[in-house]
N, C-alpha and C positions, 0 to 999 in steps of 0.2 A: 536406744542411747548410744550404741556403738557408732552409728553414723555421725552423731553429734560430737562424740569424743574425737573421732577422726578429724572432723572440721576444726575442733579446738587445737589439735596438733598442727594443722595447717596454719592456724592463726599464730601459734607460737613460732613456727618456722619463719613467719613473715615479721616477727618482732612484736607481735601483739600479745596482750594478756590472753592466755589460752582459754577463751570462753566461746561457746557456740550455741546456737539454738535452731530448732526446727519446728515448723508448723505442720501438723498432721491432721488430715480430714477425718470424718466420722468412719470412713472405711479403712482407716489405718494407712492411707497413702501419704507419703511425704509430699507436701506442697512446695516447701522451700527450706533450704538450710542456709544459715548465715553465720558468720563469725565476727568477732570484734574487729572493728576497723578504725578505732579512735586515732591511732598513730598515722595510718595510711591516709585517712580522710581529713586529718587535722581537725576533728570535731569531737568534743567531749560527749556528745549524744550518740555517737556511732557504736552503741552497745549491740551485741548480737541479737538480743531480744527485740529491740526496736527495729533493727534492720529486717529481721524475719517477719515481724508483724506487718511492717509497711509493704514488704514484697508480697506477702500473702494477700493483703487487701488489693494490691494492684493486680495480681494474678487472678483472683476470684471476682474482682469488680465489686467487692462488698466493703462497706465502711465498718462493719462489725463482723467478727469471726465466731458467731454463735455456732456451737457444735464442733469447733476445732480445738485441738490440743496443742500445747506448747511444751517442748522438751528442751531443757537448758542444762549445761554442765555445771553451772554455779547458781546458787540461790540469788534470785533477782534483787536488785537494789530498789530503792523507793521510786526512782524515776521509771524503771521498767515495770514495777508492780502497778503503778498508776496506768501505764499504757496497757498492761494486761487486763486491768479492770475495764478500761474504756473500750477495748477491743472485744470484750465479752467472751474471753477464752473460756472454754468449758472445763478443761483440766490442765493443771500445771504440774509437770514432772521435772524435778531437778536432781542433780547428782550431789555435789558437795555443798555443805552449809557454808555461809560466809558470816562469821561472827562480827566482823568489822563493818562490812558494808551491806550485808543482807537486810531485807525488809519484809521477809515472809515469815520465817520462824525465828529470826534474829532481829535485833534493833527495834524499829518502830512497829513491826508486825502489821504492815499496811492493811492487809485484808481483814484484820480483827477490829479495825477502827469503825466506830458507828457511822462515820461519814463515807465509808467506802460503799459505793452503790452496787458493786458486783464482786462476788467472791468465787473464784473457780474452786473446783475440788483440787486439793493439793497433795502431792505425793513426793516427799523428799527422800534423799539418801540412796537413790538408784545409781548403782555403780559409783558411789561416792569415793571409794579408794582410788579408782582409776583417774577420776577428775582431779582429786586432791593431789595425786602424784604429779600430774601435769603442771598444776599451779605451783607446787612446792619446788619442783625442778626449774621452772621458768624463773621464779624469783631468786632462787639460790644462785643461778647463773649470772644474775645481774648485780649481785652483792660483792 
């Protein structure tokens, strides 16, 4: 999670919401780290999770990431949760909860839906305070 939190700091320094994600293989090796790029790319879909999943699929040459894990600094939104399910991520680890936009343990609880075809193992709250501190500081500076 330290690597992902460092990437979130880089996102904040670039003016992005400080969220980052990493895809890890079954041996614990980092395949890719991505950070939010919504402002820089001028795309609402440039969330760290989507960018990490897309890059990992390109790197591995696979359309599914069975056996891979995703580490994220913030609870994924519904869009990202859908992508996680479609990618067949084995385990999802996230730091801070997102009561407003999260869709894993908050909001719609995407993976608990009977129509969700794949549910990863979910581990939330890992270094939550560090990730929350980044987010709080980022938004306080903009108010």
